[in-house]
C-alpha positions, 0 to 999 in steps of 0.5 A: 425626434430622429427622422429616417431619410433613406436618400440622406446618408446618416452618422452613428456613434457608439458609446465607449463600453463599461470597463470589465469589473470582476465578480465575486464569483471569479477565481482570485489567485490572489485571495488563494495565495493571500489564505495561504500566508495568513494560514502558513504556521498552521499549514507548517504544524499540521504537515509537520505533525502528519510527515512525523507521524509517517515517519516511523512507517517509512522508515519501517520500509524496508528496501527489496532488491531484484536479480534476474538470470537468463539462460537459452535451452538449445534442442538435444541431439538426437543419437538417429541422424536420420531424425531431428532434434526436439525442442523442449517444452518451455512451459514445462520447463518453468513449471519445472523451476516452480516446482515444490522440490526445487522451492523446498531445497532453495528454502534449505540451503538458504535457510529462508526461515530465519529471515524476517523477509519470508517468515514474519514469526522469525522476528520477535514482536515489538514492544507496541505489539506485544502491548497491543495483544496484552490490552486486547486479551485483557478487554476480551477476557481471553488469553491469547494461547499460541497457535500452531504456525505452518512456517514451511507454509508461509515461507513457501508462499512468501518464496513464491511471491519473491519468485519469478519465473517466464519464458520469451515467446519468440525464443528458447530463452528463459529467465529468472528474477528473485527479490529480497533484502539483500542483494547478495541473496537476491543474485544466489537464489537464481543461480542456486535454482538453476544448478539445483534444476540441471541435478534434478533434471539429470537424475530424472534422466538417467532414472528414466533411461535405467528403467528403459534398459532394464526392460530391454535387457530383460527381453534381450536375454529372452531373445537370446534364449530363442536364438540359441534354441534355434541354433540348436534346432539347426545342429542337432536335424543336421547330426540327426539327418546328416545333411549339412548343406543344400547343394541341390538345384532349386526347382520353382517348387522349391522357389514356391516353398521358400517363398512360403517360408519366407512369408511364414518367418516373416509371420513368425517376427511379426507374431514374436513382436506382438507377444513381446508388445503384449507382454509389455502392455499387461506389465503396464496394466499391472502396474510393474513398469510404465514403459511400453514399446511403440505405444500410440500417439494417444497414450503418449499425450495421455501421459503428458497431461498425466504428468501435468495434473500431478505437478499442478496437484502439487503445486495446489496440495503445497500451497492450500492443503489437501482439503482444498476443492482444487486438490480434490478436483485435480485429483479426480482429474489425475484418476480419470486420466489414468484409467484413461490410460488403463482403457486405452491401454486394454483396448490396444492390447485387444487390437493386438491380439486381434492382428495375432490371431489374423497373423496366425490365421494366415500362417496356417493357411501358408502352412497348409499351402506350404504342405501341398507345395511339398507333397507335390515335391518328388525330387526334394527331399524332406529333410533339406527343406526341414533343414532350410526352414530351420536356418531362416527360423534361426535368422529371424530371431538373429534379427530381432535379436539384432534389432533389440541390442540396436535400441539398447545402444541407442539407449546407451548413447542418450545416458551419456549425452546431458539431459539438458544442453543449458546456456547461460546467458546472464548469470545473475548478479548482485543489484547496486540499486533496491528495486521500486521508490526510496525512503526520500521519495515516500516521505517527499510524496507524504510531505505533499500530500500533508501540506494538500491536507493541511492547505485543505484544512486551512482552507475549511478553518477559513470558511467556517471562521465566524470569529471577529477579525475586522470592524468590515464585518459589522458595518450592517450594524449602524449603533456598533461604531469602530474606533480603532484596532489595537496591535498585540503587544509582546509580553517581555519586551521584545519588539520595541516597535510593536510598543511603538505601533500600540501607543500610536493606535491607542492615541488613535483609539482616544481621538476616536473616543474624543470625535464621539464627543464633539472633539472632548473626551467623556466624563465616564467610559465603561469598557466592557469586553465580549468574552472574559479572557478579551483583554479588557482590564488590559485595555483600560490599564492601558487607556488610562496611563494614556490619559493620564501621561497627556495631562488628564485625570483618571480614575480607574475603577476595576470591577473585575480584579487581576485574574491568574491562571486557571491551575493557581487557583487549585493549587495548595498555598506550600505550591504558590507562596504567593497565593496567600499574599494575593488573597489579601488585596487593597480595599476597593468597590467591594467595601464601598458597596457593602459597607459604605465606606468613603471613595476618598479612603478606598482610592489608591493615589500610590500609583507612580504614574499618577493614575488614581484606581478603585480596586475591586476590593476583598469581598465579592460585589454585591448585585447592582439593583440600581444606579445609585452607587455608580452616580455616587462614583462618578460625583466623586469623579467630577468633584475631583475632575477626573474622567471615570473609566469603569472596567467591567465584566462581559455584559452578556454574563453579568446584569450589573455591567448593564446597570452600569452601562446605562449611566455612562456618557461612552460604552466601549466594548474590546473584540479580542481579533481572532477570538471573539464570535461575531454572533456574540459581539452582535448579542452583545452590542444588543444587550447594551443597546436594550441596557439605554446605550445609543451606541457602542463603540467597539476596538479590535485587541490584539490584532496580529497586524500582518495577518490583518493585512492578508484578509480581504478587509481594507483596514486590514492593510492600512493597519499593516503599513502603520504598524510599520511606519514611523511616527512622522 
């Protein structure tokens, strides 16, 4: 034992670490690549089918072109130089561009209702759609009646989906974009919208100012009458009193009287203005006119809110109809705003009437003061004072008339100006390329998605694959002895190399079978498949001919007989002339078992290769209750120094096969590569072992050498190299 010595240094050694070994749980990229390679045809087929199925939908995708127009709205120049120019609200202008009136004009001008992109009903239904509709009506038992089509509403909804109008937040720039299948149409619609928008704005501008001018002309006409009456009063008084002018120096009292008269004139002017405003308010309340002079700011805000609500109501009505809940709510809001406007006008009129009463009270007080002052004037004649008052009253009326005429001149100047100062920055031009992804991109992504889906299916197919692919899968059964693999052979002789590989593989199988008997071939061999179409008859005939070619005499007993395609059995003889001849087969095993005929008469020795064949016969084979008949055949073969090879049906479906297997020296089970289920292989082997067979030989038939090499089995790689190697 080692002893620890603290004062003595000890030398420590370490063994080399074990090399890293790959684990099964690790991701194997090579296995993934092999899986893709062995399922390349399946992946290509699924990808191609899915891509072909998606092609009609990809071809049906129409390119969409989008054109854009940009313009700038400048503030309109003010007529009065004392006020600043006001910029229009771009949100209101955007709503005007999206209004129903402009949309209807654009739809009518370009006949959008006749284009399938905006009205799907304009395109006649396809044959598939008509067939689907007919089938649906036939299954339901109800005829599909044509429903009334809201063409205008449908086209309008599609028009708004293709249209985009917005304004930039930090500038006065408005942008209009429109998408359409035709690039020319996509460019013409925004330009036409701008032209229609300018015409509508100009027309409404003219209509509004013209209405204001009509109201103002009525007020000017009434004021001219007042001015004429005041001038006539002055002239009449001068003629009656004989006083034509005032030349006397004014005293202090006269100055006071003049001052009072000026105050009275000012009150009269204010009274006249208030009465004019009251008449305007009363006319607005009566519904004759919607314009009032010098209205409060609250009224202006209410009118703007009313206009916005009306535009929103028009859009909702156009999109959803009169029965929509939002339409009813908007109408309620409009009625509430109109009621608020009437209440505001009524309140304003009441306040002005109160002011008018105060002015009249002040006028009465000033009149009393003036009378008092006139009473104190002893040196001033009443005629001169009255003339002065008449002249000042006429001057006041003239001042009011001048104000009305100044307003009219401003409105006329505004009428001569355009409604908007619009500057076109970039008109819409036909786009050169469609918007979004093209058909090639969709085709590429469809192929990519189809490939990924096919790859997933291939992986799931490999995971759920329970068919026999290699002898390694049956290593857990020691009584199932592999003797080799046989490659698939081209039926029409297209590949000479495959035939050579098949012969080499067949010779290897023969050597392996002989190796089970210590190097000598068995005297009897039964060849049975796992399933009916696994190729046992083909393997048996090729194996027998190869043995005959090597000098070994063989008696081949065919208990299966040739198989024809499934549809041949249901065809009449006139459509298949060889059927009548194929029904008459050479006598063979059936006649021996049923009639007891001599084997020397039934064995066919006419084969050019020297192979002796005992055919199946014409009548059905009777079931074997014991193996006496089989022993008689084996005795005949032994007498003639022949190796007996029986080709039998699957052991799971034939009880006679187990009877034959019980007296055979060797049993060869043919497993079809990629077709025979593993469970069926194990069940067949167990069934044969229950019949008394100690070891069941197995051979894989119709192996695809290239695909077999891509599976994670060691025998597949060697088999693939043997397929490519020369005979040496």
